[in-house]
N, C-alpha and C positions, 0 to 999 in steps of 0.2 A: 611242622611248627606253625605257630600263628603269626599274626600281624601285631607289631608293637608300634602304636601311633603316639607321637608326642607333639603337642601344640603349644607354642609360646603365645600367651595371652596376657593382656593387661594394659597398663598405661604407664607413662614415664614415672619412675620411682616405685612402681607397684606391679612388677612383672611376675608371672607364674608359668610353670610347666604343667599342662594338663595331660594326664595319662590315665587311661581307663576311666575317664569321667571324674578323676580325683585330682585335687590340687593340694600339694603338701607344703610347699615352701614359697616364700616371697623373696624376690631378687630386686636389687636397686636398679639394674640395667637390663635391657633386653638381651644384650650380649652375654651377661652372666647367666641368665636363664637358658640361653641357647647352649652354653658350655655345659651346664648341668644336664640338659636334655641329651646332648651328644655323648656324654659319659654314660648315661643310662642306656642309650641306644647302642653303644658299643658293646656293652654287656649282653644286651638282648640279641644282637647280631651274632656274637660269639656262641650263644646258645642255639643258633639256627633260625631265629625269627626274621621275618621280613620287617624292615623298619621304615617309618615315614616321620620326618620332622618338618613341621610347618611353622613359619614365623611371619608376622605382618611386615610389609615394607614400611619405609619411613612415611609414605603417603597413604598407606592402607590400600585396600582393594585387592582383587584377585590378581595373582601373578603366577607365572610359570615357575618351575623349579629353578630356572636360571635367573629369575628376577625380572625377566622381560614381561611387559604387559601382554596379556592374552586377548 
């Protein structure tokens, strides 16, 4: 199976989930966009795909998967 990558992108009040270069919906909060990405990722994982979900921290910048600055 392939890789399913989900990226939370946007600004306060205008958040999106990018998947395969496409953005389909707008979410009011970053958390609600994450919940949508997690639901989609759960289905992809069930089908055997490797998954990656990324979301910006409150201060932006590159972070590790645990949220610690790298």
